[in-house]
C-alpha positions as CSV (number, residue, x, y, z in Angstrom):
1,X,-4.0,-11.3,83.7
2,X,-5.9,-13.0,86.5
3,X,-6.6,-12.4,90.1
4,X,-8.3,-15.6,91.3
5,X,-8.4,-14.5,94.9
6,X,-10.3,-11.4,93.9
7,X,-12.5,-13.2,91.2
8,X,-11.3,-10.5,88.7
9,X,-10.4,-11.4,85.1
10,X,-9.2,-9.1,82.4
11,X,-9.7,-9.7,78.8
12,X,-8.1,-7.7,76.0
13,X,-10.6,-6.5,73.5
14,X,-8.2,-4.5,71.4
15,X,-8.6,-6.7,68.4
16,X,-12.4,-6.3,68.5
17,X,-12.3,-2.6,67.6
18,X,-11.2,-0.7,64.6
19,X,-10.2,3.0,64.9
20,X,-10.1,6.0,62.6
21,X,-8.7,9.3,63.6
22,X,-10.2,12.6,62.2
23,X,-7.8,15.4,62.9
24,X,-7.5,19.0,62.0
25,X,-9.2,22.3,62.0
26,X,-12.3,20.9,60.0
27,X,-12.6,17.6,62.1
28,X,-15.6,19.0,64.1
29,X,-17.4,20.0,60.8
30,X,-16.7,16.6,59.2
31,X,-18.0,14.6,62.2
32,X,-21.1,16.8,62.6
33,X,-22.0,16.0,59.0
34,X,-21.4,12.2,59.7
35,X,-23.1,12.2,63.1
36,X,-25.7,15.0,63.1
37,X,-27.4,13.7,66.3
38,X,-24.2,14.3,68.4
39,X,-23.1,17.7,69.7
40,X,-19.4,18.2,69.0
41,X,-19.2,21.7,70.6
42,X,-16.5,22.4,73.2
43,X,-19.1,22.6,75.9
44,X,-20.9,19.4,75.2
45,X,-17.9,17.4,74.0
46,X,-14.8,18.6,76.1
47,X,-11.2,17.3,75.6
48,X,-10.6,13.8,76.9
49,X,-14.2,12.8,76.8
50,X,-16.1,10.3,74.8
51,X,-19.7,9.7,73.4
52,X,-21.5,6.6,72.1
53,X,-23.7,7.1,69.0
54,X,-24.1,6.6,65.2
55,X,-21.4,7.8,62.9
56,X,-22.0,7.3,59.1
57,X,-24.7,4.7,60.0
58,X,-22.5,2.7,62.3
59,X,-22.7,2.3,66.1
60,X,-19.5,3.9,67.3
61,X,-17.6,5.2,70.3
62,X,-16.2,8.7,69.6
63,X,-13.3,10.0,71.8
64,X,-12.0,13.6,71.7
65,X,-8.3,13.0,72.0
66,X,-5.3,14.7,70.5
67,X,-1.8,13.7,70.4
68,X,-1.0,16.2,67.7
69,X,-2.1,19.4,69.3
70,X,-4.9,19.7,66.6
71,X,-8.6,19.3,67.2
72,X,-9.0,15.6,66.9
73,X,-11.3,12.6,67.5
74,X,-10.9,8.9,67.4
75,X,-13.9,6.9,66.1
76,X,-14.0,3.3,67.2
77,X,-16.3,0.7,65.6
78,X,-16.7,-3.0,66.0
79,X,-14.1,-4.6,63.8
80,X,-16.5,-7.1,62.2
């Protein structure tokens, strides 16, 4: 989509990211083991927030999102 009068251009980057969901009562423990430098506590990482950091040795964006009602995170890494 383009708005040449506003000099605004939007580019889809969906295909540039791969996503894995970690869902369930142990998801916080699993991610804490994979990303020990990140704080996954409720206070530090509330629902509908995100953090950038290293997960299992990969630069990642981690989102705390749940469509299932369970404690859940989505991990996004560059698809390459």
